[in-house]
A tleap script that builds the chain and sets N, CA, C and O, in Angstrom:
source leaprc.protein.ff14SB
mol = sequence {
  NMET LEU MET ALA HIE PRO ALA VAL LEU ASN
  ASP LEU VAL ASP ARG TYR GLU THR LEU HIE
  VAL LEU ASP PRO ALA ASP PRO GLU VAL ARG
  ARG ARG LEU GLU ASP VAL SER TYR THR LEU
  CYS VAL ALA THR GLY THR GLY ASP VAL ASP
  ALA ALA LEU VAL ALA ALA ARG LEU ARG LEU
  PRO GLY ALA ARG PRO LEU ASP ASP SER ALA
  VAL CALA
}
set mol.1.N position { 183.476 23.187 6.380 }
set mol.1.CA position { 183.777 24.403 7.369 }
set mol.1.C position { 183.658 25.560 6.729 }
set mol.1.O position { 184.029 25.416 5.564 }
set mol.2.N position { 183.251 26.828 7.000 }
set mol.2.CA position { 183.686 27.801 6.399 }
set mol.2.C position { 185.340 28.267 6.831 }
set mol.2.O position { 185.951 27.913 7.839 }
set mol.3.N position { 185.823 29.168 5.727 }
set mol.3.CA position { 187.047 29.308 5.903 }
set mol.3.C position { 187.044 31.291 5.832 }
set mol.3.O position { 186.657 32.147 5.037 }
set mol.4.N position { 187.503 31.267 6.744 }
set mol.4.CA position { 187.755 33.018 6.714 }
set mol.4.C position { 188.599 33.652 5.889 }
set mol.4.O position { 189.610 33.010 5.608 }
set mol.5.N position { 188.505 34.580 5.476 }
set mol.5.CA position { 188.991 35.534 4.598 }
set mol.5.C position { 190.734 35.789 4.709 }
set mol.5.O position { 191.000 36.156 5.853 }
set mol.6.N position { 191.603 35.722 4.095 }
set mol.6.CA position { 193.040 35.399 4.756 }
set mol.6.C position { 193.096 37.296 5.079 }
set mol.6.O position { 193.918 37.597 5.945 }
set mol.7.N position { 192.382 38.376 4.516 }
set mol.7.CA position { 192.223 39.611 5.103 }
set mol.7.C position { 191.799 39.421 6.751 }
set mol.7.O position { 192.538 39.876 7.623 }
set mol.8.N position { 190.594 38.738 7.067 }
set mol.8.CA position { 190.298 38.801 8.456 }
set mol.8.C position { 191.334 38.117 8.956 }
set mol.8.O position { 191.897 38.907 9.713 }
set mol.9.N position { 191.915 37.079 8.963 }
set mol.9.CA position { 192.783 36.253 9.337 }
set mol.9.C position { 194.268 36.970 9.898 }
set mol.9.O position { 194.933 36.653 10.885 }
set mol.10.N position { 194.502 37.992 8.937 }
set mol.10.CA position { 195.629 38.764 8.864 }
set mol.10.C position { 195.131 40.245 10.224 }
set mol.10.O position { 195.848 40.734 11.097 }
set mol.11.N position { 194.149 40.460 9.984 }
set mol.11.CA position { 193.587 41.727 11.112 }
set mol.11.C position { 193.772 40.960 12.453 }
set mol.11.O position { 194.427 41.533 13.324 }
set mol.12.N position { 193.216 39.609 12.737 }
set mol.12.CA position { 193.231 39.276 13.768 }
set mol.12.C position { 194.341 38.504 14.648 }
set mol.12.O position { 194.436 38.184 15.833 }
set mol.13.N position { 195.339 38.324 13.189 }
set mol.13.CA position { 196.523 37.982 14.033 }
set mol.13.C position { 197.455 39.244 14.407 }
set mol.13.O position { 198.294 39.274 15.307 }
set mol.14.N position { 197.115 40.288 13.505 }
set mol.14.CA position { 197.658 41.684 13.924 }
set mol.14.C position { 197.232 41.988 15.586 }
set mol.14.O position { 198.043 42.113 16.503 }
set mol.15.N position { 195.878 42.060 15.687 }
set mol.15.CA position { 195.315 42.570 16.952 }
set mol.15.C position { 195.532 41.970 17.958 }
set mol.15.O position { 195.595 42.611 19.007 }
set mol.16.N position { 195.743 40.326 17.965 }
set mol.16.CA position { 196.062 39.506 19.010 }
set mol.16.C position { 197.956 39.967 19.274 }
set mol.16.O position { 198.363 40.279 20.393 }
set mol.17.N position { 198.581 39.935 18.441 }
set mol.17.CA position { 199.624 40.300 18.906 }
set mol.17.C position { 200.102 41.805 19.243 }
set mol.17.O position { 201.200 41.981 19.772 }
set mol.18.N position { 199.412 42.685 18.986 }
set mol.18.CA position { 199.432 43.947 19.636 }
set mol.18.C position { 198.831 43.618 21.330 }
set mol.18.O position { 199.526 43.888 22.310 }
set mol.19.N position { 197.893 43.201 21.404 }
set mol.19.CA position { 197.114 43.017 22.604 }
set mol.19.C position { 197.928 42.268 23.151 }
set mol.19.O position { 197.986 42.523 24.354 }
set mol.20.N position { 198.755 41.258 22.771 }
set mol.20.CA position { 199.620 39.940 23.763 }
set mol.20.C position { 200.643 40.780 24.524 }
set mol.20.O position { 200.785 40.623 25.736 }
set mol.21.N position { 201.410 41.734 23.783 }
set mol.21.CA position { 202.522 42.901 24.350 }
set mol.21.C position { 201.767 43.306 25.320 }
set mol.21.O position { 202.382 42.962 26.329 }
set mol.22.N position { 200.610 43.936 25.704 }
set mol.22.CA position { 199.933 45.075 26.106 }
set mol.22.C position { 199.838 44.365 27.793 }
set mol.22.O position { 199.862 43.137 27.880 }
set mol.23.N position { 199.723 45.282 29.174 }
set mol.23.CA position { 199.727 44.809 30.340 }
set mol.23.C position { 198.392 43.906 30.092 }
set mol.23.O position { 197.403 44.196 29.419 }
set mol.24.N position { 198.711 42.508 30.975 }
set mol.24.CA position { 197.486 41.857 30.891 }
set mol.24.C position { 196.730 41.731 32.292 }
set mol.24.O position { 195.966 40.784 32.478 }
set mol.25.N position { 196.931 42.611 33.188 }
set mol.25.CA position { 196.217 43.311 34.206 }
set mol.25.C position { 195.429 43.968 33.836 }
set mol.25.O position { 194.299 43.552 34.091 }
set mol.26.N position { 195.480 44.911 33.290 }
set mol.26.CA position { 194.389 45.779 32.491 }
set mol.26.C position { 193.628 44.733 32.198 }
set mol.26.O position { 193.948 43.614 31.798 }
set mol.27.N position { 192.079 45.430 32.549 }
set mol.27.CA position { 190.909 44.290 32.686 }
set mol.27.C position { 190.415 44.537 30.972 }
set mol.27.O position { 190.048 43.627 30.229 }
set mol.28.N position { 190.495 45.658 30.685 }
set mol.28.CA position { 190.236 46.184 28.885 }
set mol.28.C position { 191.049 45.266 28.099 }
set mol.28.O position { 190.552 44.733 27.107 }
set mol.29.N position { 192.381 45.005 28.483 }
set mol.29.CA position { 193.239 44.464 27.308 }
set mol.29.C position { 192.937 43.240 27.239 }
set mol.29.O position { 192.844 42.710 26.132 }
set mol.30.N position { 192.643 42.282 28.791 }
set mol.30.CA position { 192.328 40.900 29.159 }
set mol.30.C position { 190.993 40.589 28.320 }
set mol.30.O position { 190.914 39.542 27.676 }
set mol.31.N position { 190.094 41.392 28.341 }
set mol.31.CA position { 188.941 41.099 27.463 }
set mol.31.C position { 188.856 40.926 26.258 }
set mol.31.O position { 188.298 39.993 25.680 }
set mol.32.N position { 189.663 42.231 25.603 }
set mol.32.CA position { 189.797 42.475 24.218 }
set mol.32.C position { 190.695 41.148 23.956 }
set mol.32.O position { 190.249 40.389 23.096 }
set mol.33.N position { 191.922 40.773 24.602 }
set mol.33.CA position { 192.846 39.557 24.371 }
set mol.33.C position { 191.883 38.382 23.899 }
set mol.33.O position { 191.989 37.873 22.783 }
set mol.34.N position { 190.775 37.928 24.997 }
set mol.34.CA position { 190.031 36.849 25.242 }
set mol.34.C position { 189.297 36.949 24.154 }
set mol.34.O position { 189.247 35.825 23.656 }
set mol.35.N position { 188.611 37.819 23.430 }
set mol.35.CA position { 187.577 38.151 22.591 }
set mol.35.C position { 188.324 37.646 21.243 }
set mol.35.O position { 187.994 36.664 20.578 }
set mol.36.N position { 189.249 38.403 21.022 }
set mol.36.CA position { 190.294 37.996 19.744 }
set mol.36.C position { 190.774 36.589 19.638 }
set mol.36.O position { 190.942 35.998 18.571 }
set mol.37.N position { 190.981 36.101 20.823 }
set mol.37.CA position { 191.690 34.732 20.896 }
set mol.37.C position { 190.266 33.810 20.410 }
set mol.37.O position { 190.310 33.151 19.372 }
set mol.38.N position { 189.247 33.836 21.117 }
set mol.38.CA position { 188.027 33.308 20.649 }
set mol.38.C position { 187.831 33.417 19.414 }
set mol.38.O position { 187.635 32.391 18.763 }
set mol.39.N position { 187.835 34.545 18.853 }
set mol.39.CA position { 187.621 34.716 17.070 }
set mol.39.C position { 188.269 34.058 16.315 }
set mol.39.O position { 187.781 33.475 15.347 }
set mol.40.N position { 189.956 34.032 16.753 }
set mol.40.CA position { 190.673 33.311 15.779 }
set mol.40.C position { 190.496 31.688 16.111 }
set mol.40.O position { 190.825 30.899 15.225 }
set mol.41.N position { 190.151 31.347 16.955 }
set mol.41.CA position { 189.450 30.001 16.961 }
set mol.41.C position { 188.594 29.607 16.211 }
set mol.41.O position { 188.765 28.639 15.471 }
set mol.42.N position { 187.361 30.390 16.277 }
set mol.42.CA position { 186.359 30.412 15.454 }
set mol.42.C position { 186.744 30.148 14.369 }
set mol.42.O position { 186.476 29.084 13.810 }
set mol.43.N position { 187.485 31.119 13.838 }
set mol.43.CA position { 187.821 31.297 12.299 }
set mol.43.C position { 188.640 30.473 11.770 }
set mol.43.O position { 188.770 30.444 10.546 }
set mol.44.N position { 189.311 29.691 12.548 }
set mol.44.CA position { 190.273 28.585 12.149 }
set mol.44.C position { 190.133 27.189 12.608 }
set mol.44.O position { 190.967 26.283 12.579 }
set mol.45.N position { 188.654 27.191 13.131 }
set mol.45.CA position { 188.394 25.763 13.481 }
set mol.45.C position { 189.198 25.115 14.908 }
set mol.45.O position { 188.896 24.080 15.503 }
set mol.46.N position { 189.889 25.714 15.108 }
set mol.46.CA position { 190.614 25.299 16.221 }
set mol.46.C position { 190.145 25.492 17.740 }
set mol.46.O position { 189.261 26.284 18.067 }
set mol.47.N position { 190.717 24.821 18.460 }
set mol.47.CA position { 190.456 24.631 20.024 }
set mol.47.C position { 191.280 25.741 20.849 }
set mol.47.O position { 190.657 26.605 21.467 }
set mol.48.N position { 192.313 25.718 20.851 }
set mol.48.CA position { 193.067 26.917 21.166 }
set mol.48.C position { 193.855 27.834 20.673 }
set mol.48.O position { 194.384 27.606 19.585 }
set mol.49.N position { 194.060 28.825 21.222 }
set mol.49.CA position { 195.010 30.256 20.532 }
set mol.49.C position { 196.126 30.020 19.839 }
set mol.49.O position { 196.367 30.649 18.809 }
set mol.50.N position { 197.130 28.870 20.433 }
set mol.50.CA position { 198.337 28.284 19.822 }
set mol.50.C position { 198.046 27.866 18.423 }
set mol.50.O position { 198.385 28.531 17.445 }
set mol.51.N position { 197.433 26.785 18.372 }
set mol.51.CA position { 196.956 26.153 16.982 }
set mol.51.C position { 195.927 27.363 16.404 }
set mol.51.O position { 195.790 27.068 15.216 }
set mol.52.N position { 195.371 28.221 16.592 }
set mol.52.CA position { 194.640 28.953 15.707 }
set mol.52.C position { 195.761 30.063 15.056 }
set mol.52.O position { 195.726 30.560 13.930 }
set mol.53.N position { 196.603 30.253 15.958 }
set mol.53.CA position { 197.812 31.311 15.419 }
set mol.53.C position { 198.577 30.639 14.166 }
set mol.53.O position { 198.951 31.154 13.113 }
set mol.54.N position { 198.666 29.519 14.564 }
set mol.54.CA position { 199.577 28.604 13.475 }
set mol.54.C position { 198.692 28.400 12.120 }
set mol.54.O position { 199.238 28.418 11.016 }
set mol.55.N position { 197.411 28.221 12.263 }
set mol.55.CA position { 196.636 27.637 11.268 }
set mol.55.C position { 196.253 28.936 10.474 }
set mol.55.O position { 195.950 28.813 9.287 }
set mol.56.N position { 196.250 30.373 11.159 }
set mol.56.CA position { 195.932 31.229 10.329 }
set mol.56.C position { 197.467 31.858 9.623 }
set mol.56.O position { 197.617 32.259 8.469 }
set mol.57.N position { 198.198 31.811 10.399 }
set mol.57.CA position { 199.664 32.156 9.608 }
set mol.57.C position { 199.706 31.028 8.419 }
set mol.57.O position { 200.261 31.356 7.371 }
set mol.58.N position { 199.197 29.836 8.520 }
set mol.58.CA position { 199.561 28.973 7.273 }
set mol.58.C position { 198.914 29.500 6.085 }
set mol.58.O position { 199.556 29.459 5.036 }
set mol.59.N position { 197.745 29.988 6.084 }
set mol.59.CA position { 196.766 30.250 5.360 }
set mol.59.C position { 196.809 31.975 4.902 }
set mol.59.O position { 195.917 32.487 4.226 }
set mol.60.N position { 197.873 32.636 5.352 }
set mol.60.CA position { 198.114 33.967 4.819 }
set mol.60.C position { 198.917 33.848 3.649 }
set mol.60.O position { 199.565 32.805 3.549 }
set mol.61.N position { 199.004 34.636 2.808 }
set mol.61.CA position { 200.349 34.878 1.466 }
set mol.61.C position { 200.965 35.094 2.002 }
set mol.61.O position { 200.960 35.966 2.871 }
set mol.62.N position { 202.217 33.969 1.527 }
set mol.62.CA position { 203.322 34.016 1.542 }
set mol.62.C position { 203.805 33.160 2.668 }
set mol.62.O position { 204.847 33.378 3.286 }
set mol.63.N position { 203.022 32.220 2.885 }
set mol.63.CA position { 202.853 31.055 3.805 }
set mol.63.C position { 203.743 30.079 3.676 }
set mol.63.O position { 202.955 29.305 4.219 }
set mol.64.N position { 204.639 29.417 3.462 }
set mol.64.CA position { 205.402 28.275 2.636 }
set mol.64.C position { 205.998 27.392 4.143 }
set mol.64.O position { 207.074 27.693 4.662 }
set mol.65.N position { 205.384 26.645 4.514 }
set mol.65.CA position { 205.935 25.834 5.574 }
set mol.65.C position { 206.838 25.122 4.879 }
set mol.65.O position { 206.718 25.064 3.655 }
set mol.66.N position { 208.052 24.361 5.633 }
set mol.66.CA position { 208.875 23.710 5.397 }
set mol.66.C position { 208.479 22.223 5.171 }
set mol.66.O position { 209.287 21.477 4.618 }
set mol.67.N position { 207.211 21.743 5.596 }
set mol.67.CA position { 206.619 20.542 5.478 }
set mol.67.C position { 205.479 20.480 6.100 }
set mol.67.O position { 204.898 21.505 6.455 }
set mol.68.N position { 205.063 19.419 6.291 }
set mol.68.CA position { 203.564 19.260 6.168 }
set mol.68.C position { 203.262 19.226 8.297 }
set mol.68.O position { 202.143 19.400 8.779 }
set mol.69.N position { 204.136 19.050 8.891 }
set mol.69.CA position { 204.324 18.416 10.114 }
set mol.69.C position { 203.393 19.440 11.177 }
set mol.69.O position { 203.031 19.096 12.302 }
set mol.70.N position { 203.069 20.941 10.456 }
set mol.70.CA position { 202.732 21.894 11.466 }
set mol.70.C position { 201.169 21.619 11.286 }
set mol.70.O position { 200.369 22.096 12.091 }
set mol.71.N position { 200.674 20.681 9.988 }
set mol.71.CA position { 199.113 20.358 9.953 }
set mol.71.C position { 198.799 19.088 10.421 }
set mol.71.O position { 197.628 18.745 10.580 }
set mol.72.N position { 199.731 18.369 10.653 }
set mol.72.CA position { 199.157 16.797 10.870 }
set mol.72.C position { 199.020 17.166 12.658 }
set mol.72.O position { 198.609 16.306 13.436 }
savepdb mol mol.pdb
quit
């Protein structure tokens, strides 16, 4: 499986977090949030955005999981 560069993952996580706090009733915000969620899933090889966020954050520099339960 191809692995996204940490800088790309960092950008995707930042974009997701920014869009997540905006008004979900706005169709443009909702579309962009769906797009970045899908891209995060593809970039991390996961099936849902929550798992994608965990996987992306674990691959970012400075990520130090306390145990491997998040990966199992």
